[in-house]
N, C-alpha and C positions, 0 to 999 in steps of 0.2 A: 456682640454689637446690637442685636435685636433687643436683648434684655436691657441694655443700657439706654436705648432709645425709648423703650417702654417706661422705664423708671423716670426718664426725663419728661416724658409726656404726662405721667401721673403727677409730677410735681406741680403742674399747672391746673390740675383738676380741683374743683371746690371740695372742701371737706366739711364734715358735720361735727367737728371737735374743736376745742380750744385747749390751751396749755396753762396749767397752774404752776407757778414757780415762786420761790421765796421773794418777798418784797422787802422794802426798807424796814429797819428796826429802829424804834424810838424809845429812849429812856424817859419814863414818866417823871423822873427826878431831874432831868436835864433841860436843855433848851432846844428850840426848833427855830428854823429860819423862816420868816414870813415872806410873802410875795414881794415885799419891799426890800428884802435882803437884810432885815433886822433880826438879830438873835433875841428871842424872848423865852421866858420860862414856859415849858409845856403846861405845867400846872401853876397857877398863881392864885393866892388866897389873900383876901383883905377882910378886915373886921375881926380877926382873931390872931393870936400869937402864932408865929411859924418858927420852925427850927431847921438848922442845917441838915443836909442829907449827904450820903456818900454811896459809892457803889452804883448799882443799876437795878431798876425794876422795869425791864424791857417789855414793851408790847410788840407783837409781831404782825406783819401784814403779808398778804398774798397778792401777787400780781397776776393778771390774766393776759396771755399772749393770744391775740385773735379776737374776733367779734363776728357777728352775723354779716356785717358789711365787709369785713376784711378777715376771713378765716385763715388760719395758718396753712402752709402747704403740707403735702404728704411728707416731704423731706423733713420739715420742721418737726412733724409729729414723730417720725422715725427716730430723730435725734433725741427728742424728749423722752421717748419710750425707754431708752437705755440710760437715762439720767435719773438716779434714785431721788434727787431733790425736786423732780418735776412730776407732774401727773397729767395724763391725757384724759380729758373728760368730755362727755357729750355736750354739745353747745347748748342744748335745751336745759341742762342742769345749771347753767350759768346765766344764759339769756333766754328766758321763757319765750315761747312763740308769740310773736307780735310785739315784743319789747325791744326797743332800740337801745343802743349803748348810752345815749343821753338819758333815756328814761331810767335805765338801771343806775346811772350815776346819781340821779335825783333821789331815787329811792334809798340808795346806799347812804347818801348824805343825811337824809331824814333819820335813818336808823342810828347813825353816829350821834346825832343830837340827842335822841332818846336815850342812848346808852350813857352819855355823859350825865344826863339828869338822874338816871337810875343809879349810876356809880356814886354820884355826889350824895344822893339820898342814903344809899347803903353805908357809905363811909361815915357820914355825919350821925346817922342813927347808931352805928356801932360805937361812936365816941360819946353818945349820950345826948346829942342835940335833938330837939323837936323840929322835924322838917315840915310840919304843917301840910299834910297831904290833902288834895282836893280832887275827887273823881268826877269828871265832866263828860256828858254825852256829846260825842262828835257828830254822829249820824244815826238815823233810824231807818232800817230796811223797809222797802216798799210794802212787803207782805209780812212784816214782823209782828210778833205778838204785842210789842210795845207801840205799834203804830197808832197815832191818835191819843196816846197816853203820855209817853215821854217825848220831849222835844230837844232839838239841838241846843246846847247851852245849859241844860238842866244839870245841876250839881247833885249827885247821889250821896246822901249822908248815911242812911241806914237801910238795911234790908231785913224785914221781919224783926226789927229792933236791934240787930247786930251792926256795929259800925262797918262801913265800907271804906277801907283804907287804900284799896287798889282794885284793879279790874278782876284779879283772881279771887278776891274776897267776895265780890258780887257773883262771879261764876259759881263759886262754891254754894252760895245761898240758893241760887237758881236750881242747882242739882238737888239740893236738900229738899226743895219744894216738891219734887217728883210730880210736877204738873199741876200742883195746887196753886191757888192764888197767892201772890207774893206782894207783901206790903212794902212800899218804898217811900222813905222820907226824903224829900228833895228840896232844893232851893231853885226857884224859877224867877229870874230877874230880881234876885235878892229876897224873895218872899218864900217863907217855909210853907210846904204843903205835903200832903200824903196822897199817893196814888196806889192803885192796885193793878198788877199785871199777872196774867195767867200764862206761864211759859208753854211753848209748843214743843212737841217731841220731834226729834230727828234721829237718824240712825247713822252711826259712824263705826265701820269695821264690825258690824253686827251688834253693836252696843247702843242702847237707847240713851240719848242725851237730851237735856232740856235747854232751850234757848229762848231769849226774848228779842233777839235780833237788833242789838244796838252795838255801836262802836264807841269805846271809851278812851279817854286820855287821862293820865294822872299828872296833875300839876303839883308843884311843891313850893312852899314859902320858906326858902332857906334862910336861917338866921345870920349866915355869913356869906360873903361872895366868893365863889369858886369859879375861876375861868380856866377852861381847857382850850389851848390853842394848837390845833393840828390841821394843817391844810392838806387838801388832796388825799385824805384818807376817809373811807366810809365804812359802813357796816357796824354791827353791834358787838363785835368780838373782843374789843379792847376794854369792855366794861370792868372786868375784875381788876385789871392792872391799873386803870384809872382810880378805882376805889383804894387800892393799896398805896398808890402814889399820893393821893389826897391825905390818907391817914398818916403816912410817913412825914409829910410836910407839916402836919398839925400836932405831932407828938415828939417829945424829946428822944434823942438817940436815933438809931437806925433799925428799921424793921428787918432789913436784910443783913444786918451786921457788917455793912460795907461790902458785901459780896455782890457778884453779878448774877442776878436772878431774872429769868424771863418767864413769861406765862401768857395765857390766853383764856378766854371764856367770857360769855355774856354774864350780866349780873342784873338782878332785880333789887328793888329797894329793901326787900327783906333779907338780902344777902345770899340768895340762891344763885349758884354758878351753873350756867347752862352750856350746852355743846356748841361748837363752831365748825365751820368748814375749813378745809385746807390744813388740817392739823399736821400732816407730814411735812408740808412745805414750811410750816412755822417752826417745826423742830429743827430743820436744816438752817433756817434763818437764825435761830437762837445759837446753834452750834457755831455758825460762821461769825456771830457777834461775840464769841468767846464767853457765852454764859456757862456757868457751872451747873446751874439748877434750872428746872423747868416745871412750872405748875400747870397741869393739864386738867381740863374738865373730866370728871369721872365718866361721863357719858361718852367721851371720845376715846376711852382706854382701848377698846377693841381695835381701833385704827392705829394705836401707838405701838402695840406689842410687835416686836421684831423690826421696828422702823426707826429706832433711836440712833442717831448718828454720833460717832465719836464716844467721848466719855461723859456726855450729858446725862445727868441724873434727873429722872422724871418722877414727879409725885402727883398722885391723884387727889383732886379736891372737888367737893360738891357744894361747898358753901364758903362764904368769906371767912368764917371762923376756921375752917379747914386750912385755908391759905395762910391765915395768921399763925396757926399752930405750926405749920411747916416752916414759916419764916422764923418763928421763935426758936425752933430746934437748930436751924441753920445759923442764926445770929449768935446763939449761945455756944456753938461748937458741940452740940449734942449729937447723939447717935442717929443720923439720918436714916440708917437702915431700918429703924423702927417705924418710919413714916409709910403710909399706904402708897403703893406704886401701881403702875399699870401692868404688872407682871401677870 
């Protein structure tokens, strides 16, 4: 009786954890329901010929049970602990100290918008379109090396003569400077000019890195209109599946051969697929959605090993080309055992 009362009392005590569980699954080749109750294509393209699709290219989501304002009970945590499709994680890992649920939602929504832009750029670039990149300064740090030299709204064209096509291209040139003066060709209010910035040194994990202290955003001038409609879903992890869905819509035949394929991963305009959170919950979401195959970011493979539910076949991808290769083998009925896995 005492133990039962103690357990009952604990169920009302605050916890420092939240629960991750599989969320809704969305077929990028299918439709979604808007807030008005209307069914619309998840991906819609205008300005180019589109083609029929079949099967599924599913993106997965993760739901969070609990928040700083309303943490789950100890009883809920105990139930989740014994459910392989759920994960109990420290609340700080999901809601950083000082961040409210509303702030997290706003940040997540912004990341979703960015992922859609990057996915569209990656897909159209793979298909041979010119996406017209433009790298713009969003902010300059108070004590930054670029303070007083670069301004918000400056468009960075070249660094030491090399084209700046995205933020990573500029970061690479900054590192190559090794602290020496860096020449930047920019547009300011539409007027071309050249400025010089001397990067400052900083240390990360014992390694010296060079920074100029600016925040950038990459904008694109897409030659066709791609609209992605997905309400109440945030974060960047659907990027790869968006890109594949766009490509399937714009090309004859079926990238997936009509099969049910799920996957996850961030993507950049150059086609690099990056890691995501909640990979195990997404594996369970794919299995429950009757997916036969799953495309997982290579960087997430250590979390995949030994955690694959049912008969789901998981393939490791690091780039958009890797994902397309896997889909080509699947759609052609080839030997999928030859594809890289998370084994």
